[in-house]
Each structure stands twice: as structure tokens, then as C-alpha cells.
C-alpha positions as CSV (number, residue, x, y, z in Angstrom):
1,M,81.5,84.1,10.2
2,G,80.8,80.4,9.6
3,A,77.5,78.2,9.7
4,E,76.0,79.2,12.6
5,Q,76.3,82.9,12.3
6,Q,78.3,83.1,15.1
7,T,80.2,86.5,16.7
8,R,83.9,87.0,17.5
9,A,85.6,90.0,18.6
10,V,89.2,90.9,18.0
11,V,91.8,92.1,20.8
12,L,95.1,93.8,19.6
13,G,96.8,93.7,22.4
14,G,96.9,91.4,25.6
15,S,97.6,94.3,27.6
16,I,95.9,95.9,30.9
17,A,93.1,97.6,29.0
18,G,93.4,94.7,26.2
19,L,92.3,92.2,29.2
20,F,89.7,94.2,30.8
21,A,88.3,94.8,26.9
22,A,88.2,91.4,26.2
23,R,85.8,91.0,29.3
24,V,83.0,93.0,28.6
25,L,83.6,92.0,24.6
26,T,82.5,88.4,26.0
27,E,78.9,89.6,27.1
28,A,78.1,90.8,23.7
29,Y,80.8,88.2,21.0
30,D,80.5,84.1,20.8
31,E,83.9,84.3,20.5
32,V,86.8,86.7,21.7
33,V,90.4,86.1,20.6
34,V,93.3,88.1,22.2
35,V,96.1,88.5,19.9
36,D,99.5,89.3,21.5
37,R,103.4,89.2,20.0
38,D,104.0,87.8,23.4
39,R,103.3,84.5,25.1
40,L,100.4,85.4,27.7
41,V,99.3,82.1,29.3
42,G,101.2,80.9,32.1
43,V,103.0,83.9,32.3
44,T,104.3,85.1,35.8
45,G,107.0,87.4,35.3
46,A,107.5,90.5,33.7
47,R,107.0,90.6,29.9
48,R,109.3,91.4,26.6
49,S,106.5,93.7,25.3
50,R,105.8,95.3,28.6
51,P,109.0,97.3,29.8
52,Q,107.2,99.2,31.9
53,G,106.0,95.3,33.7
54,R,109.5,96.0,36.1
55,H,108.2,99.0,37.6
56,I,105.6,100.2,40.0
57,N,101.6,99.2,38.8
58,A,99.4,101.8,40.7
59,M,95.9,101.5,39.5
60,H,93.8,104.6,41.5
61,V,90.4,103.4,43.5
62,R,88.2,104.3,41.1
63,G,90.4,101.2,38.5
64,R,90.2,98.8,41.3
65,V,86.3,99.2,42.0
66,V,85.6,98.9,38.2
67,M,87.8,96.0,38.2
68,E,86.1,94.4,41.3
69,E,83.0,94.5,39.4
70,L,84.1,93.0,36.8
71,F,86.1,90.1,38.3
72,P,83.9,89.8,41.6
73,G,86.6,88.5,44.4
74,I,89.9,89.7,42.5
75,T,90.5,91.8,45.4
76,D,90.2,88.9,47.9
77,E,92.4,86.7,45.4
78,M,95.2,89.1,45.3
79,I,95.4,90.0,48.9
80,A,95.3,86.0,49.4
81,D,98.4,86.1,46.8
82,G,100.2,88.5,49.1
83,C,99.3,91.5,48.1
84,P,99.4,94.1,51.1
85,T,96.5,96.6,51.2
86,G,95.9,100.1,53.2
87,D,93.8,103.1,53.2
88,F,94.3,104.9,49.6
89,A,94.8,108.1,52.2
90,G,95.0,107.3,55.7
91,A,97.6,104.7,54.8
92,T,99.6,106.3,52.7
93,R,102.0,109.3,53.2
94,W,101.3,112.1,50.7
95,Y,103.6,115.2,50.6
96,F,103.0,117.9,48.6
97,Q,105.4,120.4,47.8
98,G,107.8,119.0,50.5
99,K,105.5,119.0,53.7
100,P,103.4,115.5,55.0
101,A,99.4,115.9,54.1
102,K,97.4,115.8,56.4
103,R,95.3,112.5,55.9
104,E,92.3,110.0,57.0
105,D,90.6,107.6,56.2
106,I,88.3,107.7,52.8
107,G,87.3,103.9,52.6
108,Y,88.4,103.0,49.3
109,I,91.5,100.8,49.6
110,A,94.9,100.4,47.4
111,L,96.2,97.3,46.3
112,P,100.0,97.6,45.6
113,A,100.4,94.6,43.4
114,S,103.5,94.4,41.4
115,A,102.8,94.5,37.1
116,P,102.8,90.9,36.9
117,V,101.2,90.0,39.7
118,M,98.4,92.3,38.5
119,E,98.4,91.4,34.8
120,R,98.7,87.8,35.9
121,H,95.4,88.1,38.1
122,I,93.3,89.4,35.9
123,R,94.6,87.2,32.4
124,Q,93.3,84.4,35.1
125,R,90.4,85.8,35.1
126,V,90.4,86.4,31.6
127,Q,91.2,83.2,30.8
128,R,88.4,81.3,32.8
129,L,85.7,83.3,30.5
130,E,84.6,79.9,28.0
131,N,84.4,82.2,25.1
132,V,88.4,84.0,25.1
133,S,91.1,82.6,23.1
134,F,94.9,83.7,23.3
135,A,96.1,84.4,19.9
136,E,100.2,83.9,21.2
137,E,103.4,85.1,20.0
138,R,101.9,86.4,16.3
139,D,102.5,90.0,15.3
140,I,100.0,92.1,13.8
141,V,100.6,93.0,9.7
142,G,97.4,94.6,9.6
143,L,93.4,94.9,9.4
144,R,91.4,93.5,6.3
145,T,88.0,95.1,5.1
146,T,85.7,95.7,3.0
147,P,86.9,96.7,-1.0
148,D,85.5,100.4,-0.1
149,H,87.6,99.9,3.8
150,S,84.0,101.2,5.0
151,K,84.1,98.6,7.4
152,V,86.9,96.1,8.8
153,T,86.4,92.7,8.6
154,G,89.2,91.2,11.0
155,V,93.4,91.3,11.4
156,R,96.0,89.6,9.2
157,V,98.9,88.2,11.6
158,Q,101.8,85.9,11.5
159,P,103.8,83.9,13.4
160,V,107.3,86.4,15.7
161,G,109.6,86.9,13.5
162,G,107.8,86.7,10.3
163,D,108.3,82.7,10.3
164,G,105.6,81.1,9.4
165,E,102.1,81.8,6.5
166,E,99.8,85.3,7.4
167,E,96.8,84.1,8.3
168,V,93.7,86.1,8.8
169,I,91.5,86.2,11.8
170,E,88.0,87.3,10.7
171,A,86.2,89.7,13.5
172,D,82.7,91.6,13.6
173,L,84.6,93.9,16.0
174,V,88.4,94.7,16.3
175,V,89.7,96.4,19.5
176,D,93.2,98.1,19.3
177,A,94.8,97.9,22.5
178,T,98.6,97.8,21.6
179,G,98.8,100.9,23.7
180,R,101.3,104.6,22.6
181,G,102.5,102.2,19.6
182,S,99.2,101.6,17.4
183,R,99.2,101.8,14.1
184,T,95.7,102.1,14.0
185,P,96.4,106.3,12.7
186,V,98.7,104.7,10.0
187,W,96.0,102.1,8.8
188,L,93.3,104.9,8.9
189,E,95.0,107.4,7.1
190,E,96.5,104.5,4.2
191,M,92.6,103.6,3.7
192,G,91.5,107.3,3.4
193,Y,89.8,108.5,6.5
194,G,92.4,110.9,7.2
195,K,94.8,111.7,9.7
196,V,93.7,111.4,13.6
197,E,94.7,114.5,15.3
198,E,97.5,114.1,18.5
199,E,98.2,116.4,20.9
200,R,101.7,116.0,22.3
201,K,104.0,117.6,25.3
202,K,107.5,116.6,26.0
203,I,107.7,115.8,29.8
204,G,111.3,114.1,29.8
205,L,110.7,111.8,32.2
206,G,112.4,109.4,33.5
207,Y,112.8,107.0,36.3
208,V,114.1,103.8,37.9
209,T,113.0,101.3,39.7
210,Q,114.4,98.9,42.3
211,H,113.0,96.3,44.8
212,Y,114.4,96.0,48.6
213,R,113.3,93.6,52.1
214,M,113.3,94.8,55.1
215,D,113.6,92.7,58.2
216,E,111.8,96.0,60.3
217,D,108.7,98.4,59.2
218,P,110.1,101.8,57.5
219,F,106.6,102.6,56.9
220,D,105.3,102.7,60.9
221,G,102.5,100.2,59.9
222,D,101.4,102.7,56.6
223,L,101.2,101.6,53.3
224,A,104.0,104.0,51.1
225,I,105.7,107.1,51.1
226,I,105.0,109.4,48.3
227,P,106.3,112.6,47.9
228,V,105.4,114.3,45.0
229,A,107.5,116.5,42.6
230,F,106.9,120.2,41.8
231,P,108.4,122.9,40.4
232,E,111.0,124.2,43.1
233,I,112.1,120.3,43.4
234,P,111.0,118.2,40.2
235,R,112.0,114.6,42.0
236,G,109.7,112.4,43.2
237,A,109.0,109.0,44.1
238,I,107.0,106.3,45.4
239,F,107.9,103.7,47.7
240,T,105.3,101.1,49.2
241,K,105.1,97.9,49.8
242,T,104.4,95.0,47.3
243,D,103.7,91.5,47.2
244,G,105.8,88.8,48.5
245,G,106.6,90.2,51.2
246,R,108.9,93.2,49.5
247,L,109.1,96.9,49.4
248,E,109.2,98.7,45.6
249,M,110.5,102.1,44.7
250,T,110.5,104.1,42.1
251,T,112.1,107.9,41.8
252,Y,111.7,110.0,39.0
253,G,112.9,113.3,37.9
254,L,111.4,115.6,34.8
255,L,112.5,117.1,31.9
256,G,116.0,115.2,31.0
257,D,116.9,115.2,34.6
258,H,117.1,111.4,35.6
259,P,118.1,109.1,38.4
260,P,121.2,107.3,37.8
261,T,121.4,103.6,38.1
262,D,124.1,102.6,39.4
263,Q,123.4,101.6,43.1
264,D,125.6,104.4,44.4
265,G,124.5,107.0,42.1
266,L,120.8,105.9,43.1
267,Y,121.5,106.1,46.6
268,G,122.8,109.3,46.1
269,W,119.7,110.5,44.0
270,L,117.3,109.7,46.7
271,K,119.0,112.0,49.1
272,T,118.2,114.6,47.1
273,L,114.6,114.2,47.4
274,P,112.2,117.0,49.7
275,I,112.1,114.6,52.4
276,P,114.9,111.9,53.8
277,D,112.2,108.8,54.8
278,I,113.2,107.2,51.5
279,Y,116.6,107.5,51.5
280,D,117.1,106.7,55.0
281,A,115.0,103.6,55.0
282,V,116.9,101.7,51.8
283,Q,119.9,102.5,53.9
284,K,118.4,99.2,56.0
285,A,117.6,97.5,53.3
286,E,118.8,94.4,51.3
287,P,118.5,95.3,47.4
288,L,116.8,92.2,45.3
289,D,117.5,93.3,41.8
290,E,120.0,95.7,40.1
291,P,118.0,99.3,39.2
292,V,116.2,99.3,36.4
293,A,115.6,102.8,34.3
294,F,112.8,103.6,31.7
295,R,112.4,106.5,29.8
296,F,109.1,108.6,28.8
297,P,109.7,111.5,26.7
298,I,106.2,113.2,25.7
299,T,102.4,112.2,27.0
300,M,100.2,112.2,24.1
301,R,96.7,111.6,23.2
302,R,95.4,110.9,20.2
303,H,91.2,112.5,19.2
304,Y,89.5,110.2,17.4
305,Q,86.4,112.0,18.4
306,K,87.2,114.4,16.3
307,M,87.6,112.1,13.0
308,K,84.4,113.2,10.4
309,R,83.9,109.2,9.9
310,L,85.8,106.0,10.6
311,P,85.3,102.5,9.3
312,E,82.6,100.0,10.9
313,G,84.2,97.4,13.2
314,L,87.0,99.0,14.8
315,L,87.7,100.6,18.1
316,V,90.3,102.1,19.9
317,T,90.9,102.0,23.8
318,G,93.5,101.9,26.7
319,D,97.1,104.2,25.7
320,A,96.4,103.8,22.1
321,V,94.5,106.8,22.8
322,T,95.8,108.5,25.5
323,T,99.3,108.0,27.2
324,F,99.1,109.9,30.3
325,N,102.3,110.7,32.6
326,P,102.8,107.8,34.1
327,V,104.1,109.7,37.6
328,Y,99.8,109.8,38.3
329,A,99.1,106.4,37.7
330,Q,96.0,107.0,35.0
331,G,97.2,105.1,32.7
332,M,95.4,101.6,34.1
333,T,92.5,103.3,35.6
334,V,91.3,105.3,32.5
335,A,91.7,101.4,30.6
336,A,89.2,99.8,33.3
337,V,86.8,102.5,33.1
338,S,87.2,102.8,29.2
339,S,85.7,98.9,29.3
340,L,82.8,100.4,30.8
341,V,82.5,102.7,28.0
342,L,82.5,100.2,25.4
343,R,80.4,97.8,27.3
344,N,77.9,100.8,26.8
345,H,78.2,100.4,23.2
346,L,77.5,97.0,22.8
347,H,74.0,96.4,21.6
348,S,72.8,92.7,20.6
349,G,72.6,92.3,17.3
350,A,73.7,95.6,16.1
351,A,77.8,96.8,16.2
352,P,78.8,100.0,17.8
353,Q,79.2,103.4,16.0
354,P,82.9,103.9,16.3
355,L,82.4,107.8,16.5
356,A,79.5,107.9,19.2
357,Y,82.0,105.8,21.5
358,F,84.9,108.0,20.8
359,R,82.7,111.0,21.9
360,D,81.7,109.2,25.0
361,L,85.0,107.7,25.5
362,A,86.4,111.4,25.6
363,R,84.0,113.0,27.2
364,D,83.4,110.5,29.7
365,V,86.3,109.1,30.8
366,I,89.9,110.9,28.9
367,D,89.0,114.9,29.1
368,A,88.7,115.6,33.4
369,P,92.3,113.5,34.0
370,W,94.1,115.1,30.5
371,E,93.1,118.6,31.6
372,M,94.1,117.6,35.3
373,T,97.7,116.5,34.5
374,N,98.0,118.6,31.7
375,T,97.6,121.5,34.3
376,V,100.1,119.9,37.0
377,D,103.1,118.9,34.1
378,L,102.7,122.5,32.8
379,T,104.0,124.1,36.1
380,F,107.2,122.9,35.1
381,E,108.5,125.9,33.7
382,G,110.5,123.9,31.3
383,V,107.9,122.2,29.8
384,E,106.7,123.5,26.4
385,G,102.8,123.8,26.0
386,K,100.0,126.4,26.5
387,R,99.2,127.7,29.4
388,T,96.2,129.6,29.0
389,L,94.4,132.0,31.3
390,K,92.2,128.5,33.0
391,T,95.5,126.8,32.8
392,R,97.0,129.8,35.0
393,L,93.8,129.6,37.4
394,G,93.7,126.2,37.6
395,Q,97.8,126.1,38.7
396,I,97.2,128.5,41.1
397,Y,94.4,127.1,42.6
398,L,95.7,123.4,42.3
399,K,98.4,124.7,44.8
400,L,96.3,126.7,47.1
401,V,94.8,123.3,47.7
402,Q,98.0,121.3,48.7
403,R,99.0,123.5,50.9
404,A,95.8,123.5,52.5
405,S,96.1,120.1,52.5
406,L,98.5,120.2,54.9
407,R,96.1,121.7,57.5
408,D,93.3,120.2,56.5
409,T,92.2,116.8,56.3
410,K,89.0,117.4,54.5
411,V,90.7,119.1,52.0
412,T,93.1,116.0,51.3
413,T,90.1,113.9,51.2
414,A,88.8,115.7,48.6
415,Y,92.2,116.2,46.5
416,L,92.9,112.3,46.7
417,R,89.7,111.4,45.7
418,C,89.9,113.6,42.4
419,A,93.2,112.3,42.0
420,G,91.9,108.8,42.6
421,M,89.3,109.5,39.7
422,L,86.3,109.0,42.2
423,D,85.0,112.9,41.4
424,K,85.4,114.8,38.8
425,P,87.9,117.8,39.3
426,D,85.5,120.4,39.6
427,A,84.0,118.5,42.6
428,L,87.2,120.6,44.0
429,M,85.1,123.5,43.5
430,R,82.9,123.4,45.4
431,P,82.1,126.6,47.3
432,S,82.5,124.9,51.1
433,L,85.6,123.2,49.7
434,V,86.9,126.9,48.1
435,L,86.2,128.4,51.4
436,R,88.2,125.6,53.5
437,V,91.3,125.8,50.6
438,L,91.1,129.2,51.4
439,R,91.1,129.5,55.1
440,N,93.4,126.9,54.8
441,A,96.0,127.8,52.4
442,W,96.2,131.2,53.7
443,G,96.1,130.4,57.7
């Protein structure tokens, strides 16, 4: 790595996951290079390579707490930039099974920034770090390894479009944050490491987003209105205040039942939601853009922790490991918390051990939210998947929790703390809470 033997880490992808990874890597490496096929520095709008950048960009409570830990003061910076805020539970109208949950403040705020604004603030904070640079508008061609493929020593890139010579960026560590289209499984198989086990579930999700402006407050002082889809009405929405004094609305349907993108059709769809609030509000609103659609056919988890061996110098993070159902808004929070796992495996003078990293990532970060969302997804009969006895019992109990939340604020708080990834799902099984659930669900 040069005469001074400086160390370098390369992050593939300037996504939220890539930026969080870059932040913690600066603590252990002399230089961190972020590679992306888009132009990143100075960009303020939605990026071409991030199609979800035009849709609601939710980060759960745990993710925002980690964001503030890694970038102190960023919450206040975003609020000063016009991002609204309010209590994650108390300021949001949550609807479960089509009915309003009882709610109270839990002392943790939500910060509903649009995707370009949140990404810009995080990226600008990463840019300020002296040992970070960006290799923009580069296609990732492949990895560079030792002859026996036992260690990754860099990444091969070339200018976007194929015009220009291929170059190698040498690295002591490469972190893949390229999202669900990650080519790491292909590279590993080509190097002789075998196939990475993948778990996929077809959910047939489709959603449409539109932004509005209104002269009056349709929330009556609240921050957002969120009717959650359920088996009887598998349509839902998130309607929230966002930066710039705008309102942001994303509505979704499962199993191929997708919202239309023509204005009249979208309004008609909103009328079919389990509550009238959103439809009534947008009738008085001024659309600021055209409805934009996004399709999300499957969820996917790559079980790197089950591999028998892996090359040194290569790790994976974010959606490149697990792509959650975006309705539950777990992706960015998991990416943020994953960066703390990465930090724990960065030891001065020693390279992280891939298998140890992936095992900790699975156990400490991914297992719980994956199981929780898998349980919810499988409540929809058309979603294919194995419904074990444990899954069915979990579904029954979850339905009781939601029903009890319509009467008991403490049940709502406990449920939303789990949904916000502050607590693990087993917190809902505390005996005192189980009693509250049973009493209020059947009361």
C-alpha cells in the first residue's frame, strides 16, 4: 500500500449503508474510498441508481439514534434544514386492522426527511472526514485477489459507459454496499467458495408516491397518518409531513394489487384504504409532482454466516445482505446498526474475520427483524412460505397485540418500540405485557 504502508478500505456503493460503513472505517484505516456509478458530491436530488429515492424514506428510531451517535448534531442540522419532527408514537396516527391505536409519547422522535435530503446530510458529514474520498461515476468490474483467491486486495473499476481504461483501486478491505443487485455471490462462486444460500419470499409489493402542498394542516398537529395493511384489506399507506413544508404520501398493495399512477385512479385507490383520512386530505391538496411507481417483487436474505469459508478482505453490508419488505422501513435502520457490528470487528493492525463478522451481523442485527417481518408477511395467504407452528403462534399473538393496542397505550408503546427496533420482538413476551395483551384483546 505504498512506501508509508498506509491502509485503505474501499466501500462499493455510496448508499446509506455505504456511507455508514465509510464512517466507521475511518476509525481504523488511513484512507477510505467510496466507489459509486453515480455522481455523489454536490448532488441534492434523487439519484438515478437509487430508484427508491423518489419514495418515502423512513428510518426507525434505532437507526436515528445510531445516526446521531456517528454524526453528532446531524438531527438538529436536518431540523434546521426544514425537516419536521415529532414523537415516533405519540405524534403519529397508527392504524392497526383499520382502527386507531391508543398512543403516548415514548421519548424518541421520528424525523421524516425525504430520501435525497437524508442522504445528502449523511454524505456531507462523511465528506467532511479528512481521510474519505469518492470515486464517482465508476462501474465496478470485479475484485482483485491474490492468485489463490484467499484474499481480496482491491477492486477493478472503469468509467461509467465503458469508455476509458480499467483501473485497480488497491485495498486492505473491501466492503460491498451495492444493494440487492450485489455481485458478491457471483464473485465468491467464481473464486471457488461455493454458493451463498439465499432465502427469498415473493410478496408482489407495489407502491406509488406523490408530494403535495396544503394551506391547512390535515394532521391536526400530528406528524403522520399510517394505516397498516392487514389480510382483510391488504392495502396501506404512509402520509407524512416532510422537508420543505411538503406532504409526502406513499400507498402500497401486495401480491400484484398495485396502486395506479394516473391521478384520478390514485385518488380512487386512496378511497379504498381502511380509513378515509388520507383521501379526504389530498382532495384539498395541491400535487407537486406526478405519481411515481416502484415495484418490489421479493424479499431476500443472503446467509453469508452459513458459508464454510470466505476470502479475507471482503465484507458485505446493508441490502446486499438482506433486503427487507420496505413497507416496514427496516432497511436503513439495519444498515445503520450493521455499521456498529462492522466497527466492533475493526481491530487496529488486524483485518476483520469475515465469518465472525457475518455471524455477529446475523445474530445481533438481522435475525430478529427478519423473523418479525416474515411472520407478518406470511399472514397474507397469497405469500408463499413455510408457516411453521412457531410462525402461526406468532401471527396469532401479533394480532392480539394489535387488537390490544386499540385500548391500551402501554401495549402500543411496547409494540412500537419493537417496530422501531429499540427492543427485540421477545420484549413483547414479558409476562406483565402478555397479561395486558390478553386482557385488552379480549376485553
